[in-house]
C-alpha positions as CSV (number, residue, x, y, z in Angstrom):
1,M,112.8,109.8,102.0
2,G,109.0,109.9,100.4
3,S,105.7,108.9,101.4
4,S,104.7,105.6,101.2
5,L,103.0,104.4,98.0
6,A,100.7,101.3,97.5
7,G,99.0,99.5,94.5
8,V,97.3,96.5,93.6
9,G,96.7,94.4,90.3
10,R,94.6,90.9,90.1
11,A,94.1,88.7,87.0
12,N,92.8,85.6,86.3
13,I,94.5,83.0,85.8
14,T,92.0,80.1,85.6
15,P,93.2,78.0,82.3
16,L,91.6,77.5,79.0
17,G,89.7,74.4,78.8
18,P,90.6,70.9,81.2
19,V,93.9,70.5,82.2
20,R,95.1,68.2,84.9
21,L,94.9,69.0,88.1
22,E,97.5,69.0,91.1
23,G,97.3,67.7,94.5
24,Y,95.5,65.2,96.4
25,G,97.1,62.2,94.0
26,R,94.4,63.1,91.1
27,T,94.9,61.5,87.8
28,G,91.9,62.4,85.7
29,A,91.3,66.2,83.9
30,S,89.2,69.3,85.5
31,A,85.6,68.5,84.4
32,R,84.8,72.4,85.3
33,V,85.6,75.4,87.1
34,L,83.9,75.8,90.4
35,D,86.1,78.8,91.5
36,P,88.3,81.2,89.2
37,L,92.2,80.9,89.9
38,S,93.7,84.3,90.3
39,A,97.0,86.1,90.7
40,T,97.1,89.4,92.8
41,A,100.1,91.9,92.8
42,L,100.6,94.3,95.6
43,A,103.1,97.0,94.5
44,L,104.9,98.9,97.6
45,A,107.5,101.6,96.5
46,Q,108.6,104.9,98.1
47,D,110.2,106.0,95.0
48,P,107.5,104.8,91.9
49,A,110.2,103.6,89.7
50,R,111.3,100.9,91.8
51,P,108.4,99.5,93.3
52,L,108.8,96.2,95.4
53,L,106.3,93.8,94.2
54,L,104.7,90.8,95.9
55,I,102.9,88.3,93.6
56,S,100.5,85.5,94.6
57,C,99.0,82.9,92.4
58,D,96.7,80.6,92.7
59,C,99.1,77.6,92.4
60,V,100.0,74.3,94.4
61,A,103.8,74.8,93.9
62,L,105.7,76.3,91.1
63,R,109.8,74.7,90.2
64,V,112.7,77.2,91.0
65,V,113.5,77.7,87.2
66,D,109.4,78.5,86.4
67,C,109.8,80.9,89.4
68,D,112.7,82.5,87.9
69,A,111.5,82.8,85.0
70,L,108.2,84.8,86.0
71,R,110.2,86.6,87.8
72,A,112.6,87.7,84.8
73,A,109.0,88.0,82.8
74,V,107.6,91.0,85.1
75,S,111.1,92.6,85.9
76,H,111.7,92.7,82.3
77,A,108.3,94.2,81.5
78,L,108.1,96.5,83.9
79,G,111.7,97.8,83.6
80,T,112.6,97.1,87.5
81,S,115.2,94.4,89.1
82,V,114.0,90.8,89.4
83,G,115.0,91.2,93.0
84,R,112.4,93.2,93.7
85,V,109.7,90.8,92.4
86,L,108.6,88.4,95.2
87,L,106.3,85.5,93.5
88,F,104.5,82.8,95.9
89,C,102.3,80.2,95.5
90,T,98.7,79.9,97.7
91,H,99.3,76.1,97.9
92,T,96.0,75.2,96.5
93,H,95.2,71.8,96.0
94,S,93.1,72.1,92.9
95,S,95.6,74.3,90.8
96,P,96.4,72.7,87.0
97,V,99.6,70.8,86.8
98,V,102.2,73.6,85.1
99,T,102.9,72.6,81.4
100,P,104.6,74.4,79.3
101,E,101.2,76.4,77.9
102,Y,100.0,76.7,81.3
103,L,103.3,78.8,81.7
104,D,102.5,81.1,78.9
105,L,99.5,82.1,80.5
106,L,101.3,82.7,84.0
107,R,103.8,85.0,82.1
108,E,101.4,87.0,80.2
109,R,98.9,87.4,83.0
110,L,101.4,87.8,86.2
111,V,102.9,90.6,84.1
112,A,99.4,92.1,83.5
113,A,98.8,92.1,87.1
114,A,102.1,93.8,87.9
115,A,101.5,96.3,85.6
116,E,98.1,97.1,86.9
117,A,99.4,97.3,90.6
118,V,102.4,99.1,90.2
119,A,100.1,102.0,87.4
120,G,97.6,102.1,90.5
121,L,100.2,103.5,92.7
122,R,99.2,105.5,95.2
123,P,99.5,107.1,98.9
124,A,99.5,104.6,101.7
125,R,99.7,103.8,104.9
126,I,101.5,100.7,105.6
127,G,101.4,99.1,109.4
128,W,101.4,95.5,110.7
129,G,100.1,94.1,114.2
130,V,101.5,91.4,117.0
131,V,98.8,89.0,118.5
132,E,99.5,86.2,120.6
133,A,98.3,82.6,119.5
134,D,95.3,80.9,121.6
135,A,94.9,77.3,122.3
136,R,92.8,76.6,119.2
137,L,95.6,77.6,116.9
138,I,98.0,75.4,118.7
139,A,95.8,72.1,118.4
140,R,95.4,72.8,114.8
141,M,99.3,72.6,114.3
142,G,99.2,69.4,115.9
143,G,100.5,70.2,119.2
144,E,98.8,70.0,123.0
145,S,95.7,71.8,123.4
């Protein structure tokens, strides 16, 4: 078994111009950009030819059919299995409504972020930790304090 490799890629997924926003029942178009939206791809591999790609994007949500199309585009562009591409949303309530035009922008930018992550694969140490939650977390989640 080879050494662990990791790489990161990032892309700006802020729409070009005013768009309708998702979340909180908004009805009008965006007036300006306060903070850019981004997609971040993390590539993990032991074999550089078979990376696992974890891609987050600043969207409130994506339809399954759109996720499937985006994952297929990334896997096709990078020559990897679609099953090795995981896509998830940060669930920001200040993201655009996903139109066909915005989906085209997402496709282009997610492929770019994933390609950057794979191109940047370097030796890495990967670990994890476990902590016990205190009462403040329980209270935040609506439980007893």
